[in-house]
C-alpha positions, 0 to 999 in steps of 0.5 A, a space after each residue: 106577393 104578401 105587400 101586392 094583396 095588401 096594396 090591392 084589398 086596402 085599396 079598396 078602402 085607402 086610396 094613394 096610399 101604396 108607400 104607407 101600406 108597403 111600410 105597413 108589411 114591413 112593421 108586420 112582417 117584422 113585429 115591430 110597431 109604426 108611428 103616425 104622424 099627421 094633421 086630422 082626417 088624412 085617414 090614420 084610423 082607417 088605415 088601421 082598421 082596414 090592415 088588422 080586416 086584411 089580416 085577419 085579427 082581432 083589434 081594438 083602440 084607444 083613444 087617448 086623452 090626460 084622464 086615461 088610466 093606466 089599467 084602462 090601456 093594461 087591464 085589472 083584477 076585480 072583485 067579482 060578487 057574484 063568485 066571491 073571488 077576484 078575476 082578471 080582466 085584461 084591458 085592449 092591448 091584449 089583441 093583434 092590431 092596436 090601434 093608440 090614436 092621439 097616444 101624446 094626448 096621455 100622461 107619461 105614466 099612461 104612455 109608460 104602460 106600453 112599453 113593456 107589450 112593444 117590446 116584450 109582447 106581453 102584459 104585466 096586470 096587478 103581478 100576473 104576466 101574460 103573453 100576447 098571441 102574435 100578430 101584435 102590433 101598435 099602432 100609434 097615432 098623433 097630432 103634429 099641429 097639436 104638438 103644444 097644447 094639452 099634450 104631453 110628448 112622447 120621451 126618446 124611451 118611448 119613441 124607440 120602441 115604435 120600429 118607424 115613423 111615418 108621416 101621412 100627407 094630404 091626398 092627391 087630387 085626383 086620388 080625393 077625388 076616387 076617395 069621394 065618389 067611392 064611399 059618397 054612398 057606402 061605408 069603406 069598412 063593408 067592402 075589405 075581406 081577409 087575404 093572409 091567414 094567420 098561418 100564412 103570415 106566420 110563415 112569411 116572419 120565418 122567411 123574412 127572418 132567412 135574409 141574408 145580411 152580408 159583413 159589407 151591408 152590415 159595416 153599412 148599417 152601423 157606419 150610418 148609426 155611428 155617424 148620427 153620434 157624431 154629427 154636430 146637428 145632432 144633439 142625441 144619436 141612435 140606439 143599438 136598439 136603432 140599428 137592429 131596427 134597420 137591418 130588420 126593416 131592411 131584411 123585409 125590404 129586400 122580402 117584399 121585393 122578392 130578394 133572399 138578400 139586403 142590398 144598400 138600396 133597402 137600407 136607404 128606403 127604410 132608413 130615414 122612417 127608422 131613424 128619424 124620430 130617434 134622434 135629437 137635433 141641436 136646438 140651432 138645427 132644429 130651427 132651420 131643419 127638420 129631423 127627416 132632412 138631417 137624416 136624408 143628408 146625413 145617409 147620403 154622406 155614408 159611402 155606399 158599399 159595392 158588393 153587399 151580396 157576400 
């Protein structure tokens, strides 16, 4: 079972992160991207590196700062004086797992350089387009504590490209104790080995696409999406892309639970992660509630279909 393999191997490094590993697996199976939000030092970068090592894939990291240019992300055409001709030098986006560290420190122009690669799995460098090899997943991080100083909040179009936004909290007391004991005298990544090959992953992704979604489940997803557009506390509801993202995430959730059909419970488990970052609250609502809280309340208000396998 893919998720159990990943939990076991990533668990050698990351303690107490079963939920985050499950969500990472969902993104991997559906070719989606994740935005991690947490204060510094809670393991976002380590989780991304460990994840890349477990799936036998290439890994690149971009440390975003205001002076990073779009060409630093995508790549350039440069003149080789030895050969007297221009050569293509791809940027760090040409990889399997891309860690976009502190993405909200980049300027909007640099942030937008990721739009094409996240949506179409290709990058255009001075007129030449390169298709990226599968799998390709962007794991971006941002620090909510410094969201008002020296940062550029991600626009709605950029946020909409992320399949899920996943908050990472401080570890439990005993989990943190275990981390201290485990790595006081060795480097965490030294113990990681690949647990799934590219061929196995491709087979899994094909199987996920075949997970059955009934008409009742489709209606349930659409009703949740429509309610975000009519809700009194929400100024901007989710897009049709969000409805499709919720369907795909629910398929992957059913798959890792070893079912060949989606249930309402699958949708409930992933809905807040898939939809919360895609809505904008009214100014009045944002004073007292979070996006996540409003989404949780909204989902509970939607009538759950009784029969979901037909």
